[in-house]
N, C-alpha and C positions, 0 to 999 in steps of 0.2 A: 481378536475381533472385539470391537466395542460399538456402541451406539451414542448418538449425541445426547440422548436422554440420560446417560449414566454420567454426564459431565456437568459441572456447575455452570460453565459458560459455552454457549452454543452460537454458531454463525447465524445471522438472520437469513442465510441463503440455504440453510440445511435441507429444507423440504425440496427445493428445486435441485439441489445436488444429489439427494437421495433418489429423486425421480429419474435422474440422468444416469443412475446406476453406481454412484459412489459408494465405496466401502469406507470404513472408518478406523483410524487409529487414535490413540490418546497422546495428548502432550500437555502435561500438567493437568489443569483444570478445564481443557479445552479439547473438544473432538475435532480431528482434522480429516478432511475428505481425501480419500485415496482412489487409486484405480481409474482416473480420468485422463484421457490424451497422451500423447507421446511427445518426445522431443522434436521430431521432424515437423509435426503440425505446430508445435510452439514457435518454431523458426519462421513459420508462414503467418499464422494468425490463430491465436487462442487466447482464453479468458481464464484466469485463475482467481479463486477467492483466497485472499491472504488475511482475512479477517481473524483468523485464529492466533496471528503473530501479534506481539506487544507493540504498542505505539502510545506515545505520551507527549502532550503539548506544554509548553511554558509560555507565559505572557507577562509582560510588564516592562517597565522602561530600562531595567538593567539586565534583561533576559540574555542578551548576547554575552555580556561580561560573565554572568553566572554560569552559562554553559561552558565557556572557555575555561573558567576556574575549576570546573568538574572534568575537564579533559576532553571535551567535545571540540571536534575540528569544525570551525564555524567563523564566518565574518558577517558584518552587518550589510549584506548585499540581499536586498528583497528579491523574491522570485527566483532563487537560486538554490539548489540543493548541494550539500557537502557530503562526500563519501567518508565513512569512518574506517578505522583501522580494522575493525571486526566485520566489515561489509555492510553496516547499517547505513541509514541516511539521516541527515539533519536537514529538514525543510526550513528556509527562512521565508516566512510569508510577509514578514514586515520587519522594521528595525527592532520591534519589541515582541515578535512572536515567532516561535518556531515549533515544528513538530518533529519529533524523533521517531524514526521507524526502525524496527528491529531488523537484523540480517535475516536472511532466508532461513538459515539453520537455527534461529531463535538466539535469544541474547543472555541466556543463563541467569535471568533475573536482574540484569543491569538496569533496565528502566524502572522496574518495581523498586530498586534500591534508590535510584535518584528521586523518585517520588516520596518514598518513606523517609528519606534524609532531609528533606526540605522542611524548613521551619519557619514560622513567622517571626519568630524571636531573632532570626539571624539579620534581620534588617534589610535584606536584599529585595529590590524592587521588582521581584518576579514571583510568579505562583504557577502551580501545575494545573493542567486541564487534562481530564480523563478521556482522551481522544479515542481509546479502545471502546468506550461506551458510546460516544457521540458519532463516530464515523466508521462506517464500513470501509474495508480496504479490498480493492481489487487490482489486478494487474492484467493489462492487455499487452501481449507479446507479438513480435513477429514483423516481417518486412511489409506485410499488407495492413498493418495497423493504421497508418495515416490514411490510407484510402477508406477504411472503415470510419475513422473519426470525421472525414469530410462530410459524411451523412448527418452526423448528430452533434457536432462540436461547433461552437461559435467562432473558434479561432483556427488558423492554419497550423496544423501539427506535422506537416511534411518534414522529413528529416533534415532537408537543407534550410529550413525555416526556424525549427524548433530544436535547438542544440541538446546534446547530452547534458543532463543536470539542469536543464530549464524547468521552471514551474509557471503554470497558467492557473490563475483562479478565474474560472469561466463557467460557462454553462455547457453541460453535456446532457443531451436527451431532455433539455428544458428544466435541468436541475442544477443547482450550484454545485460545483465539484473543484477539487484541487488536483490537477494533472501534473505529474512530475515524470520526466523522461530519465530514466537510469538504466542504460543498456547493460546487458549481460553479455560480455564478449562481443561479438559481431551481431547479436540479436537485439533489435529495438525493443525496449520494454517501457510502458508507460504505467506508472503507479496511479490509481485514482482513489481518492478519498472522498466519499459522499455520506450524507445523513443516513444513519443507521435506520431510521424510521421509513425511509424510502428506498432501501437497499433492494428488496425484491423487484419492485418495478424498474429500478435502474438496471439491475442484472438482466431482466428480461428485454429491456431496450438495446442493451449491448449485444446480447445473443441474436436479436432480430437483425440488428445492423450487420453483425459478423457472418451471418449465414450467406449473404450474397457473395462474400469473398472466400467462401469455403472455411470459415472459422469453426473452432470447436472449443470444448472445455479442456482445461489442463488442471492437474493437481499441483500442489506445493512441491511434491517430490519431482515432478517433471522440471519445474523451474530451478530446483536444487541441481538437477542434472544438467541443465543448461550451463550452470556455474561450472560444473566439472569439465564440461566440454569445450 
């Protein structure tokens, strides 16, 4: 048993998750919320805080080539995500900008290594962005997720209109957000990146919208169990 205060890095949602009854486990220098939700609810509608997981951006004219050189599966196709062999995602926001998301099991330091190995002296026209600091990471899961988004999102996220691995850079709850659909098996999953400074407000808006459809919280462990199931 641990507490968020025992870790160097803490989710901006830690107070809300603790109030919801979360317990905590440690993962490196981050505390992860446990004991929230279950797989059956996640298949219908649930919200999970994935902010403890690593994420890293790169930006610049030669970003796509630089990522391919480093073994990242990606093409220069904006607003499309690419699954990686380890289960992670590479989000292409523009021809010169990507965000790398860790697999749910963690990446074993892969993204940190990518950051640390970057060098200005290499001459590549790309540079890293610390998206783990700038963006909170939430996941909305389940068949009812598109109905919930219809209340708070500026675009149509119905499954027949917003395909798996699509990306929308849009407004959710009147805040700028990056929404990526990346299903786990037969369960729709929408990853949302939003400004860390507004994370608590954003989370409360999501929870308020989800209540109408029977939504609940889920832990990272629940999403990992979705992968296994």
